[in-house]
N, C-alpha and C positions, 0 to 999 in steps of 0.2 A: 561528442556528442549533443544537439541543441535539445534543449527544456522548448517542450509545448508551451506557448503559451493560453490556450485556450481551457487548459486544467486547473486547479488549485493545487495547493500543495501546504502542508505543515512542516512547523522549524526542525520535527523529530524526521523527515526524511521520507515519510511518505505523500505521495499524490491523490490526486479524487478527483473524478470525472462523473459528473451529471448525467444519467442518460436522462431520455425525453420525457419520459414518467414520473422523474425523481428518485431515481435511485439511483445507487450512488457506488461505482464501484472504484476500491481502494488497492493501492500498489506501491510498493519501493520506487522509489528515487533512482534514478542515475548512476547520484552520490554514496547512496545507502549501498549499493550492490554493489561498485568501486569499494568500499571500504570494507566491505564484507569477504569480496574474492569469491572463486568461485561457487555456487551453490550446488549443492548435492542432491537436497530435500527440503522439500516447501509443505510444511502440517498446518492441514489447514482449519477453518468451524467447519461445524458441523450445519448443514442447512436445515431453518426452522427454528435457529438458537437465538432466543433473546438475548439482546447484548446489550450493555450500557457503557455510555462513551466512558473513555477511557481502560473497559477491560481489555487486558490480552487473549488473541482469540488464534493466533496464527502462531506461526516459529520459522524463521527462513533457517537452517543449517546450512552454513558454510565449509570447506574447509580447515576456516582458522576459528570461527567461532559460530554459536547460536545466538542470531537478534530475535527478540521478543516485537510482537506485532500487534500493536492497540488498535482499536477500533477510536475512530473520529466522532462515533456518531451511538443512539441509542437508537436500536430499531431491530430491527429482522433480518437473520444471515438467507438472504432468498435464494445466491447460488457462489459456486466456487468457480473458482480455474480450472476443472479436472484434467487438461491438459497438463497441469503442473505435475501431476503422482508423473508420470513416465518421462516428461520432460524440464525438470526443476531448472538445469543451467539458461533456459531460455529465456530466463528473469535476467541473466547478464547480458545477454547478448540483445535483448529488446524491453528495456524494462516497462517503459511507459507502454507498451501493447502486451503484458500479460501484466495485467491485473492478478491479484487475490482470490478476494471474495467481492459479494456485491450487496448491499444493505438495500433494507427495506421498510417504510414504516416509519422515518426516520419525524422522533420526536423533540431530541435535543445533540446538536454538535457544537464542535472545536471550531472557536477561532481559524478560518479557513484564509491561506497570504496567498497571496497573486507571485506571478513567477520575477515580477522586479525583487520582492521583498523574500522568497527565496532565494536569489540567486547572492543576496548579504550576504543570509544565513552560512551557505556556503562557502562563502571567501574567508566569513569567517574561521571556521572550523579546518577549511584547507592548510 
């Protein structure tokens, strides 16, 4: 699977896509979903929740384990991907299309990295 160049990444295997209005979509990368195995459940944050950078806001449960998902931003959860309620496995088949949540009103953010830097992270961990 090729990773998109136009989005940003975190060394903790999340991806971030900024929309035109400054909203950020957050999902997990292909590497993360591969490591998790078959995803069977996704617990998402509540819309309207105020979150601080580094807060645990979601969980992804697979047949192997449960993985906490942290927000890379301080802001407000503005939307969740409700499609994952009925089809959590879609994160496995299309991780870069199936975002988990959106954050608006961003006042603080973690350092994001580009594709080249993220590929090096994956290479070191593989």
